[in-house]
Backbone bond lengths (Angstrom), bond angles and torsions (degrees), N, CA, C in turn:
res aa  C-N    CA-C-N  psi(-1)  N-CA   C-N-CA  omega(-1)  CA-C   N-CA-C  phi
1 M - - - 1.363 - - 1.498 106.87 -
2 V 1.378 118.84 -55.18 1.506 119.57 177.77 1.562 104.43 -134.39
3 S 1.415 108.39 159.72 1.601 109.73 176.41 1.441 111.84 -80.69
4 D 1.373 118.40 -176.25 1.359 120.52 -173.63 1.588 112.27 -71.18
5 N 1.294 118.25 -8.67 1.481 122.18 175.83 1.430 109.02 -107.23
6 G 1.312 118.97 14.55 1.501 121.19 173.80 1.507 120.32 88.70
7 L 1.376 117.87 -3.14 1.548 121.91 -175.48 1.503 101.12 -82.10
8 P 1.319 112.89 143.14 1.532 126.05 178.22 1.561 107.46 -66.13
9 L 1.287 114.59 131.77 1.489 118.26 176.64 1.610 105.44 -80.02
10 Q 1.272 122.28 -16.80 1.441 122.65 177.69 1.619 102.97 -157.38
11 E 1.355 109.52 132.01 1.477 118.77 175.37 1.475 113.66 -74.05
12 G 1.320 116.13 145.42 1.514 120.43 176.63 1.460 114.41 119.70
13 P 1.355 117.13 -157.62 1.450 121.58 174.58 1.465 115.08 -54.02
14 I 1.370 121.64 145.44 1.468 126.09 170.91 1.375 107.93 -97.67
15 H 1.360 124.04 92.11 1.450 126.71 -171.30 1.540 107.74 -69.98
16 S 1.346 117.77 -24.57 1.395 118.40 -178.19 1.617 119.76 -67.44
17 L 1.312 108.58 -16.66 1.437 119.43 -176.38 1.455 109.77 -98.72
18 S 1.468 119.28 121.08 1.341 117.77 -175.46 1.692 107.70 -87.68
19 H 1.310 119.91 159.61 1.342 117.72 178.49 1.560 109.89 -133.71
20 A 1.338 118.41 142.35 1.324 124.48 -173.51 1.573 106.80 -80.50
21 P 1.406 116.20 159.00 1.542 117.49 176.19 1.536 107.80 -53.72
22 G 1.311 113.08 146.80 1.504 118.41 -178.35 1.457 116.50 76.19
23 Q 1.417 125.83 2.55 1.281 125.53 -179.33 1.619 105.06 -118.54
24 P 1.409 117.60 143.63 1.394 117.82 178.58 1.512 116.89 -69.01
25 K 1.331 118.35 159.01 1.413 120.90 166.82 1.441 115.73 -67.45
26 I 1.436 120.02 131.39 1.454 119.77 -179.42 1.420 111.89 -80.48
27 C 1.278 115.26 133.09 1.557 123.56 178.05 1.507 106.82 -114.19
28 T 1.261 121.07 164.86 1.525 123.13 176.74 1.560 110.16 -65.78
29 E 1.394 118.04 -27.49 1.511 116.51 176.40 1.440 113.96 -65.98
30 H 1.409 114.65 -15.03 1.542 112.47 -177.64 1.483 112.24 -92.81
31 L 1.388 118.38 -1.92 1.426 121.31 176.79 1.511 110.11 -69.59
32 P 1.343 119.78 123.97 1.433 127.66 -164.22 1.538 117.48 -67.07
33 W 1.310 108.29 -22.10 1.561 115.26 -173.43 1.563 109.68 -89.48
34 L 1.262 117.59 -9.19 1.565 113.00 -175.36 1.519 112.44 -86.47
35 I 1.493 111.49 66.40 1.461 114.76 -179.56 1.635 97.68 -133.01
36 G 1.499 111.06 140.83 1.391 118.25 174.92 1.499 114.98 88.28
37 S 1.367 115.28 -158.63 1.556 122.12 -178.33 1.453 105.94 -73.76
38 P 1.482 114.71 169.12 1.520 117.62 176.40 1.409 110.61 -57.97
39 S 1.376 120.71 -37.73 1.554 120.98 -172.94 1.600 106.10 -72.57
40 T 1.273 117.35 -31.75 1.414 119.38 179.09 1.554 110.55 -74.95
41 R 1.140 118.99 -32.38 1.555 127.51 177.40 1.554 105.60 -67.71
42 T 1.379 114.13 -46.34 1.546 110.99 177.64 1.433 115.69 -71.49
43 A 1.406 125.02 -26.12 1.369 125.73 172.52 1.571 113.16 -71.66
44 R 1.352 115.11 -38.58 1.440 116.61 169.18 1.474 118.02 -66.19
45 F 1.325 120.44 -32.62 1.439 124.85 -177.74 1.658 100.25 -69.20
46 K 1.248 117.84 -46.90 1.583 120.60 -177.86 1.565 106.97 -57.46
47 F 1.395 114.27 -43.97 1.452 115.34 -178.13 1.606 109.85 -62.60
48 W 1.293 117.75 -40.54 1.480 120.94 179.02 1.477 113.20 -63.30
49 I 1.301 115.34 -40.86 1.508 123.40 -176.14 1.544 101.33 -67.00
50 N 1.322 122.65 -49.17 1.411 124.77 -169.28 1.601 103.80 -65.46
51 T 1.453 115.62 -40.98 1.452 117.78 179.86 1.505 112.35 -56.48
52 L 1.393 114.02 -46.71 1.442 122.72 -174.57 1.480 109.23 -64.24
53 N 1.371 116.64 -38.78 1.598 120.29 179.90 1.321 110.39 -66.25
54 R 1.525 118.61 -41.79 1.388 117.63 179.21 1.549 111.78 -65.63
55 S 1.338 118.34 -40.40 1.482 125.66 -178.14 1.455 108.06 -58.75
56 S 1.325 117.51 -44.72 1.549 119.81 -178.61 1.476 114.92 -57.70
57 K 1.281 118.58 -15.41 1.534 123.66 -178.57 1.455 111.77 -95.79
58 L 1.356 117.98 -6.71 1.421 122.34 -178.39 1.490 111.63 -87.45
59 D 1.240 116.96 148.53 1.470 124.71 179.34 1.564 113.34 -79.87
60 H 1.313 115.78 -35.59 1.408 125.84 177.31 1.536 112.55 -135.27
61 I 1.329 115.30 154.87 1.431 125.53 165.44 1.603 109.04 -134.74
62 L 1.270 118.27 114.42 1.411 119.25 172.07 1.540 108.98 -83.37
63 A 1.329 110.96 128.96 1.484 116.14 -173.42 1.485 111.50 -122.42
64 N 1.321 118.00 136.29 1.426 129.87 175.36 1.457 109.16 -76.14
65 T 1.347 114.58 60.21 1.574 118.21 178.46 1.400 103.58 -141.48
66 F 1.466 116.15 -167.57 1.454 122.90 -172.19 1.506 112.60 -120.10
67 P 1.115 123.86 141.40 1.488 124.30 -179.91 1.493 116.79 -45.25
68 D 1.301 113.23 -40.18 1.504 119.13 -173.43 1.614 111.87 -71.48
69 I 1.306 115.15 -25.23 1.452 122.44 -177.83 1.485 111.52 -70.77
70 D 1.243 122.72 -48.12 1.548 123.24 -175.81 1.443 118.63 -108.87
71 N 1.106 122.40 136.13 1.541 127.90 -177.94 1.458 106.25 -93.48
72 N 1.421 120.36 108.07 1.459 129.81 178.61 1.401 112.09 -67.99
73 N 1.233 125.77 156.82 1.359 131.11 163.71 1.575 112.92 -128.07
74 N 1.211 120.04 -176.48 1.402 122.07 178.68 1.469 121.73 -87.64
75 D 1.331 108.47 0.89 1.559 118.53 -177.71 1.415 107.65 -73.21
76 L 1.338 119.56 156.63 1.345 124.43 163.61 1.562 114.44 -90.94
77 P 1.349 117.53 146.67 1.503 127.95 5.96 1.459 110.25 -78.34
78 R 1.315 116.37 154.14 1.411 116.95 172.02 1.535 113.65 -81.53
79 I 1.365 117.19 118.55 1.399 121.10 176.07 1.469 114.42 -84.65
80 L 1.340 117.36 113.10 1.505 122.18 -172.85 1.538 109.76 -107.41
81 P 1.304 121.01 106.77 1.406 125.24 -178.11 1.629 108.65 -74.38
82 I 1.257 116.67 122.26 1.413 121.00 177.04 1.588 113.54 -126.63
83 G 1.289 113.46 18.80 1.432 118.63 -172.84 1.541 114.09 -54.64
84 H 1.345 113.73 -35.35 1.524 115.34 -174.66 1.496 108.53 -65.01
85 L 1.277 121.87 -35.29 1.441 125.73 -176.44 1.640 107.26 -67.43
86 I 1.307 115.70 -44.72 1.457 123.91 174.95 1.487 115.80 -60.03
87 N 1.427 118.16 -45.59 1.389 119.17 -167.04 1.679 118.01 -110.54
88 F 1.517 108.24 9.20 1.464 110.14 -173.84 1.482 114.65 -68.46
89 H 1.409 115.11 -40.06 1.494 122.46 -173.23 1.596 101.95 -86.15
90 V 1.279 124.20 85.46 1.332 127.43 -171.73 1.551 111.20 -72.74
91 T 1.331 116.00 -19.44 1.454 113.60 -175.34 1.614 106.34 -99.05
92 S 1.385 123.45 1.28 1.368 115.81 -177.68 1.575 114.31 -78.51
93 K 1.280 113.96 141.90 1.418 123.64 178.91 1.456 118.78 -55.29
94 K 1.343 120.19 123.19 1.497 122.17 -173.67 1.497 102.39 -110.15
95 A 1.480 110.60 151.47 1.453 119.27 177.82 1.529 109.90 -63.98
96 N 1.225 123.37 144.19 1.435 120.36 178.66 1.603 107.41 -149.74
97 F 1.311 108.87 137.50 1.497 118.16 179.68 1.440 111.22 -78.94
98 F 1.447 123.09 -15.31 1.445 126.82 -175.73 1.431 109.43 -109.75
99 E 1.318 118.52 152.42 1.478 122.10 173.73 1.473 110.53 -82.39
100 E 1.248 120.07 120.99 1.465 127.57 -172.20 1.640 108.26 -80.94
101 D 1.237 114.27 135.38 1.481 113.95 175.47 1.590 108.24 -98.51
102 F 1.397 112.73 113.05 1.437 119.98 -172.32 1.559 106.43 -91.69
103 S 1.291 121.34 3.40 1.416 117.71 177.82 1.490 113.99 -72.79
104 C 1.343 118.71 -16.98 1.416 124.51 175.39 1.563 115.75 -66.61
105 L 1.319 111.15 -22.86 1.497 114.22 177.08 1.392 108.61 -74.01
106 E 1.239 119.85 -45.03 1.617 116.97 176.11 1.485 113.20 -60.86
107 W 1.336 113.73 -34.02 1.519 118.87 175.56 1.542 108.57 -60.93
108 L 1.292 117.44 -45.70 1.442 123.08 -177.86 1.555 116.96 -62.79
109 D 1.458 110.49 -25.38 1.456 117.86 -178.54 1.616 104.48 -67.74
110 N 1.251 122.73 -20.84 1.388 126.64 -170.18 1.535 108.48 -98.78
111 Q 1.317 120.51 -0.28 1.398 123.59 -179.83 1.535 112.19 -103.10
112 L 1.401 115.32 152.83 1.453 120.14 179.67 1.596 115.62 -68.50
113 K 1.300 110.27 150.95 1.478 113.46 -175.23 1.517 113.77 -59.50
114 G 1.341 118.20 127.20 1.451 120.59 177.13 1.532 115.01 77.73
115 S 1.320 116.23 10.74 1.578 113.47 -171.33 1.480 109.13 -98.45
116 V 1.340 121.97 -16.64 1.470 116.64 -167.66 1.448 110.67 -97.20
117 V 1.349 111.61 151.82 1.599 123.34 -177.96 1.575 100.76 -107.08
118 Y 1.333 111.01 123.72 1.537 115.47 175.73 1.514 104.02 -102.19
119 V 1.377 117.53 123.49 1.476 124.21 -173.81 1.538 106.73 -115.80
120 S 1.384 114.88 115.04 1.509 115.71 170.76 1.481 105.48 -154.78
121 F 1.422 105.88 135.59 1.444 111.95 170.74 1.610 112.65 -110.12
122 G 1.301 113.45 35.47 1.468 118.82 173.67 1.509 111.92 75.57
123 S 1.357 114.42 -165.50 1.564 119.25 178.34 1.285 109.79 -77.34
124 W 1.321 128.22 -10.73 1.469 129.50 -176.24 1.467 114.81 -116.38
125 V 1.378 113.69 80.39 1.466 120.42 -176.93 1.415 113.32 -95.38
126 S 1.307 124.62 -2.32 1.491 126.68 -176.78 1.499 116.95 -60.73
127 P 1.238 114.25 -30.81 1.626 110.92 179.18 1.550 110.79 -66.49
128 I 1.267 113.69 -19.71 1.586 112.98 -177.41 1.474 108.58 -66.78
129 G 1.342 117.36 -49.84 1.445 123.44 176.77 1.519 109.95 84.32
130 E 1.378 115.44 161.27 1.451 123.93 -172.70 1.471 113.92 -64.41
131 A 1.396 118.14 -36.93 1.369 114.66 175.73 1.511 118.17 -65.46
132 K 1.290 119.57 -33.57 1.428 126.48 -178.67 1.608 108.01 -76.98
133 V 1.308 112.80 -35.16 1.470 114.21 171.13 1.513 115.00 -58.47
134 K 1.306 117.83 -40.16 1.529 122.91 175.46 1.459 109.28 -65.26
135 S 1.404 116.90 -48.16 1.495 120.00 -177.39 1.507 112.85 -61.51
136 L 1.374 114.92 -41.65 1.521 117.74 172.25 1.438 116.35 -64.65
137 A 1.207 120.07 -33.12 1.421 124.92 179.76 1.522 111.58 -67.04
138 M 1.514 116.36 -40.72 1.345 118.56 -174.63 1.640 102.49 -80.70
139 A 1.248 123.01 -24.13 1.447 126.15 178.08 1.487 110.10 -69.85
140 L 1.241 119.01 -43.39 1.415 123.28 -174.51 1.589 108.61 -71.14
141 K 1.275 112.62 -31.60 1.531 118.91 173.86 1.425 111.09 -66.92
142 A 1.299 115.27 -42.86 1.453 119.89 -174.87 1.515 113.39 -74.03
143 T 1.351 124.00 -22.28 1.385 127.81 173.50 1.555 111.63 -66.08
144 R 1.298 118.86 -25.62 1.487 123.06 -178.86 1.423 111.19 66.24
145 R 1.331 119.73 17.04 1.517 121.23 -178.89 1.536 105.89 -103.86
146 P 1.312 117.11 147.04 1.548 120.58 174.29 1.430 110.12 -65.24
147 F 1.330 114.65 147.44 1.460 117.18 -177.53 1.466 112.00 -152.60
148 I 1.271 116.39 150.33 1.568 123.11 167.52 1.419 109.63 -111.22
149 W 1.347 121.80 123.50 1.523 120.58 -177.36 1.610 103.85 -117.62
150 V 1.274 114.37 131.22 1.454 118.35 170.20 1.478 103.66 -95.23
151 L 1.385 110.17 116.15 1.469 121.66 -177.78 1.514 107.25 -143.95
152 G 1.248 116.09 112.39 1.607 120.85 176.18 1.431 114.31 -57.05
153 E 1.306 115.34 155.42 1.474 122.01 177.87 1.597 113.28 -52.33
154 S 1.484 112.16 -43.16 1.418 113.15 -172.09 1.618 113.84 -74.85
155 W 1.260 114.22 -6.05 1.513 118.03 179.21 1.536 111.33 -105.89
156 R 1.357 120.21 6.27 1.401 115.85 -176.96 1.584 113.90 -89.83
157 D 1.319 116.04 5.92 1.442 119.50 171.42 1.506 119.92 -62.44
158 G 1.390 106.34 -18.27 1.463 113.90 -176.73 1.650 109.73 -89.90
159 L 1.389 114.48 -5.88 1.414 116.16 175.66 1.505 114.36 -73.47
160 P 1.376 120.98 138.50 1.403 126.04 -177.37 1.642 106.98 -63.01
161 G 1.228 114.06 149.05 1.428 119.18 170.05 1.388 122.46 -44.28
162 R 1.300 125.89 132.28 1.476 127.10 -177.75 1.493 115.60 60.68
163 Y 1.361 113.71 20.50 1.566 117.00 176.53 1.448 112.83 -55.54
164 F 1.398 117.19 -47.75 1.428 120.09 -173.49 1.533 112.67 -58.89
165 D 1.341 112.67 -35.32 1.477 117.02 176.11 1.523 110.46 -68.81
166 E 1.177 116.95 -37.90 1.480 122.01 -174.87 1.575 114.45 -70.87
167 I 1.299 113.96 -28.04 1.457 119.75 -175.62 1.472 116.77 -110.85
168 K 1.412 117.09 6.03 1.425 121.50 -159.56 1.531 102.92 -70.38
169 E 1.416 123.96 -26.07 1.381 122.42 -173.41 1.619 108.23 -82.16
170 R 1.279 115.73 -17.71 1.548 115.65 -175.76 1.518 112.71 -124.52
171 G 1.248 115.80 -16.58 1.527 118.53 -173.55 1.497 113.43 -127.84
172 K 1.367 109.85 149.22 1.559 112.34 173.80 1.499 104.61 -135.43
173 I 1.343 114.53 135.47 1.446 124.01 176.00 1.474 111.94 -116.11
174 V 1.321 111.65 126.08 1.532 121.35 178.24 1.413 113.31 -127.40
175 S 1.404 116.77 152.49 1.475 124.02 -177.65 1.498 105.59 -70.29
176 W 1.274 124.69 -39.07 1.427 122.42 -173.10 1.568 99.19 -157.97
177 A 1.420 115.55 148.10 1.412 120.20 -172.38 1.509 111.16 -134.68
178 P 1.292 122.85 154.05 1.489 126.30 170.58 1.468 112.00 -70.87
179 Q 1.272 119.23 79.11 1.494 121.96 -164.27 1.537 117.11 -54.06
180 M 1.368 112.49 -48.76 1.517 115.27 176.24 1.520 113.82 -59.22
181 E 1.410 118.93 -38.92 1.420 116.57 -178.70 1.571 106.99 -70.14
182 I 1.272 123.47 -35.33 1.386 121.25 -179.06 1.558 112.37 -71.17
183 L 1.351 118.12 -43.16 1.411 121.03 169.38 1.468 122.86 -56.25
184 Q 1.250 113.09 -29.78 1.487 122.22 177.04 1.509 107.56 -86.05
185 H 1.150 127.69 -13.43 1.495 130.53 -179.95 1.602 111.71 -68.81
186 E 1.359 108.11 128.32 1.577 109.70 -175.42 1.441 114.79 -63.33
187 A 1.387 115.54 -16.79 1.569 118.95 -177.70 1.543 110.03 -75.94
188 V 1.300 118.52 -25.36 1.421 123.72 176.32 1.621 116.22 -78.78
189 G 1.265 110.32 116.16 1.574 119.45 -174.05 1.556 108.02 -105.17
190 F 1.348 123.05 -26.83 1.367 123.20 -172.39 1.474 115.46 -145.16
191 Y 1.289 117.61 151.92 1.448 122.04 -173.86 1.494 107.09 -128.91
192 L 1.412 116.00 110.18 1.569 120.11 168.71 1.506 109.80 -89.77
193 T 1.423 110.73 109.79 1.441 115.83 -169.29 1.597 111.97 -129.11
194 H 1.277 111.46 165.09 1.480 118.35 176.46 1.602 110.12 -86.61
195 C 1.368 116.76 -6.29 1.406 121.13 175.32 1.682 105.78 74.73
196 G 1.274 121.43 30.35 1.371 117.70 163.93 1.443 114.64 -61.29
197 W 1.315 127.90 159.38 1.438 121.03 -165.91 1.558 108.80 -78.82
198 N 1.272 117.90 -32.17 1.465 117.22 -177.60 1.579 105.19 -70.45
199 S 1.238 121.02 -39.48 1.461 123.46 179.33 1.564 107.64 -65.09
200 T 1.284 117.01 -39.66 1.371 117.05 178.71 1.529 116.27 -64.94
201 V 1.300 114.28 -40.21 1.416 122.63 177.32 1.577 106.88 -67.38
202 E 1.277 121.98 -35.05 1.426 123.88 -176.20 1.571 107.47 -72.82
203 A 1.317 117.16 -43.29 1.390 119.59 176.40 1.428 116.49 -59.22
204 I 1.371 119.58 -33.55 1.413 125.22 -178.52 1.512 107.25 -78.25
205 Q 1.361 117.60 -36.45 1.470 120.05 171.85 1.524 114.76 -60.21
206 C 1.437 115.54 -40.90 1.420 119.17 -177.39 1.639 112.43 -92.32
207 R 1.262 114.90 2.38 1.590 122.20 169.47 1.688 103.57 66.70
208 K 1.384 116.14 46.58 1.386 116.44 176.43 1.524 111.43 -112.39
209 S 1.329 112.52 134.31 1.538 119.51 -179.98 1.580 107.38 -74.97
210 M 1.275 116.57 151.80 1.459 121.61 -165.91 1.453 112.57 -121.76
211 L 1.424 118.71 135.44 1.364 125.64 165.85 1.439 106.29 -101.38
212 C 1.359 118.77 120.92 1.535 121.45 -162.78 1.512 111.59 -111.45
213 F 1.322 113.25 129.63 1.505 122.29 176.83 1.559 107.33 -133.82
214 P 1.336 119.74 71.43 1.462 114.42 175.01 1.486 117.80 -63.00
215 V 1.357 116.60 148.91 1.455 120.53 -174.33 1.548 114.56 -126.10
216 A 1.345 114.45 -17.61 1.471 118.13 -167.29 1.551 115.17 -170.23
217 G 1.251 115.62 151.15 1.572 120.93 169.79 1.584 111.45 63.65
218 D 1.272 109.13 -135.95 1.526 117.61 177.06 1.516 119.33 -72.53
219 Q 1.284 116.37 -0.89 1.455 124.59 -175.04 1.584 109.18 -67.30
220 F 1.245 120.02 -28.67 1.484 123.30 -178.25 1.594 104.77 -69.61
221 L 1.244 116.58 -49.54 1.456 122.61 -178.14 1.619 110.89 -62.96
222 N 1.333 111.49 -44.04 1.422 120.95 -175.00 1.691 101.73 -64.20
223 C 1.279 119.32 -43.42 1.401 118.10 172.49 1.426 117.80 -59.40
224 A 1.227 117.40 -37.33 1.563 120.89 177.39 1.533 105.51 -60.36
225 Y 1.379 121.15 -46.94 1.440 120.74 179.17 1.525 105.63 -58.27
226 I 1.255 120.55 -53.72 1.461 123.43 -168.80 1.667 108.89 -63.02
227 V 1.321 120.33 -39.90 1.356 119.34 -174.44 1.500 114.14 -92.14
228 N 1.393 117.76 -39.11 1.385 121.34 -169.16 1.589 111.86 -96.47
229 T 1.352 113.33 -43.03 1.413 118.70 -173.80 1.548 112.28 -87.65
230 W 1.252 116.64 -59.16 1.533 123.42 -177.82 1.554 108.16 -79.37
231 R 1.299 120.65 -29.47 1.337 125.53 178.25 1.677 112.89 59.32
232 I 1.251 112.65 47.39 1.492 123.25 175.60 1.376 119.44 -120.38
233 G 1.430 114.98 28.53 1.362 125.54 176.03 1.443 116.06 -172.22
234 V 1.418 120.86 176.39 1.465 120.93 175.06 1.517 106.30 -128.96
235 R 1.316 120.19 153.52 1.380 124.91 176.50 1.556 114.36 -94.20
236 L 1.217 122.20 130.09 1.433 122.17 175.91 1.423 113.25 -85.15
237 N 1.333 116.93 137.11 1.492 121.42 -179.05 1.509 112.20 -75.46
238 G 1.214 116.01 -14.58 1.567 121.56 -173.28 1.641 104.84 -176.28
239 L 1.382 110.97 -173.16 1.451 119.46 -179.98 1.565 105.96 -121.42
240 E 1.336 115.99 20.63 1.615 115.11 172.91 1.448 101.63 -79.80
241 E 1.371 110.97 167.89 1.442 121.50 179.82 1.570 114.97 -55.68
242 H 1.345 114.17 -45.11 1.439 116.21 179.60 1.501 115.13 -63.95
243 D 1.440 117.78 -29.57 1.378 124.99 179.63 1.488 108.41 -65.43
244 V 1.356 111.80 -53.36 1.417 116.10 -170.39 1.562 114.47 -71.52
245 V 1.376 116.56 -33.34 1.373 121.48 172.75 1.577 110.90 -67.95
246 E 1.275 117.45 -38.00 1.504 118.20 174.51 1.435 111.07 -64.67
247 G 1.317 118.75 -41.75 1.439 124.17 -179.26 1.511 112.87 -50.28
248 F 1.413 106.52 -54.42 1.604 122.46 179.05 1.562 108.04 -52.09
249 A 1.345 109.87 -52.16 1.519 112.47 178.27 1.470 116.77 -60.17
250 N 1.283 119.48 -36.92 1.518 120.67 178.78 1.579 103.36 -71.24
251 L 1.274 117.87 -41.80 1.467 119.80 -172.66 1.583 108.94 -62.01
252 T 1.391 111.77 -46.55 1.508 114.52 -171.69 1.574 113.75 -79.68
253 M 1.334 109.24 -13.19 1.539 117.19 174.41 1.437 114.17 -66.57
254 D 1.381 118.31 -32.92 1.495 124.36 179.50 1.493 109.82 -121.13
255 L 1.318 118.33 32.42 1.503 120.56 -167.71 1.726 107.66 -66.79
256 D 1.349 111.42 -42.69 1.560 115.73 -177.46 1.493 103.56 -60.81
257 G 1.332 123.42 -57.64 1.464 123.54 179.62 1.423 112.34 -52.29
258 M 1.322 121.09 -41.92 1.463 127.13 -172.05 1.550 105.07 -68.44
259 N 1.408 118.35 -44.16 1.441 121.01 178.42 1.553 110.10 -60.10
260 Q 1.313 117.20 -42.30 1.474 120.28 -177.56 1.489 112.56 -63.35
261 R 1.515 117.14 -38.37 1.326 122.90 -176.91 1.709 108.96 -75.77
262 I 1.299 115.31 -35.35 1.418 111.95 178.40 1.523 112.47 -76.44
263 M 1.393 114.70 -23.83 1.558 113.43 173.61 1.549 107.63 -69.76
264 A 1.318 119.18 -38.65 1.498 117.77 -179.18 1.590 112.39 -68.04
265 L 1.401 112.51 -37.20 1.421 122.38 175.02 1.588 112.06 -59.69
266 N 1.148 114.43 -42.78 1.485 128.06 177.76 1.493 105.42 -56.80
267 D 1.290 113.25 -61.55 1.465 121.23 -179.09 1.513 113.33 -55.30
268 R 1.319 115.43 -42.25 1.419 123.59 178.98 1.473 118.73 -61.20
269 F 1.405 111.99 -48.61 1.485 118.47 -178.98 1.550 115.54 -91.93
270 M 1.365 113.44 -28.21 1.442 119.05 -172.90 1.567 111.87 -100.90
271 G 1.308 115.38 -11.90 1.445 122.24 -177.53 1.590 106.72 -54.06
272 F 1.423 114.09 124.90 1.444 117.48 -171.04 1.495 112.84 -63.49
273 S 1.243 118.27 -48.95 1.482 124.29 -163.29 1.553 110.71 -57.79
274 A 1.361 116.44 -61.21 1.421 123.31 -177.15 1.476 120.21 -64.95
275 N 1.431 107.66 -55.18 1.433 118.43 -173.46 1.561 109.53 -69.59
276 C 1.293 117.47 -41.22 1.459 123.78 -172.75 1.515 103.06 -67.12
277 Y 1.376 120.03 -38.50 1.461 122.86 178.97 1.463 111.26 -63.71
278 K 1.394 119.10 -41.11 1.424 124.52 179.92 1.537 111.17 -64.75
279 S 1.391 113.16 -51.01 1.440 122.09 -179.30 1.416 110.83 -56.85
280 M 1.311 119.05 -43.85 1.411 122.98 -178.46 1.536 111.02 -64.36
281 N 1.287 111.72 -46.30 1.501 114.83 177.72 1.488 112.75 -59.12
282 N 1.334 119.41 -37.31 1.451 125.43 175.42 1.594 109.81 -55.59
283 L 1.344 107.20 -53.55 1.501 114.12 -172.17 1.632 104.78 -62.20
284 K 1.326 112.05 -45.68 1.558 111.28 -177.69 1.477 110.48 -63.29
285 A 1.317 120.12 -37.96 1.486 118.36 178.42 1.507 112.19 -67.82
286 F 1.335 119.40 -24.99 1.515 119.91 171.33 1.456 112.43 -74.29
287 I 1.235 119.11 -36.89 1.499 121.35 178.04 1.507 109.26 -68.06
288 H 1.391 115.96 -43.16 1.385 119.87 -177.83 1.535 109.37 -58.67
289 D 1.357 116.35 -49.44 1.452 120.40 179.82 1.526 113.28 -58.94
290 L 1.248 119.17 -29.31 1.414 125.96 -175.96 1.522 104.14 -70.14
291 K 1.343 117.52 -47.57 1.386 125.85 -173.62 1.565 110.82 -66.69
292 H 1.391 113.42 -35.64 1.479 114.12 -173.79 1.571 107.06 -111.89
């Protein structure tokens, strides 16, 4: 499947890995260490191997996921999903290392329902690079849709000259944003995301369809769930104008069906009675084992 330094022996689907119903087929592009130069990939591969080796010696792993997503077995370590307990109170204030710009919420109040694109690649935007920042800037402008874009000060060098003046009627760029409040706002209709797991969970919580552009780590596999398994988003082939325009076209073509699927997924994963009961039992089992 892969060489000793983690490089795939053959590109494409990994047929030697079986997948359970409801899980995507694993491809070499989903492998989380295949980012950067060959030496960087080797270093990342060693990190993942060491992480898995350490994890195999643990009795329990508490996971920010939901009981219905993963099929547990009796092998150690016991993976205990407790995501529902972490994510149920969507309006609770979360600790944050960055100062959030709440002015965007007032801006959202003046936008039409379901019209706004929320754009955020999380706190780690560096893999996008200056050239892609410029491409995405021009693509968002070309869509003629209102948007909120979370883009730190240090990454704005990639923006074209006079960009803020050109988009001030339709766009708002902030250094950091209150993400849950934005995703819950009725004016937001779409979420352009890197497919980080926390962002994926929050999108499902807030019932937002996703435009996916994974850049690192587990984001590629998360994207496979979003696009191929759950079918609540589309993957962008790039951040050029034609990529983003095509992505919106594909998204809106199946928007009604996508909204129905994300509502069903929200009910399945976020439904209080079943999943909260399972998550609480998992947490109680973990505490019981610690005591005994």
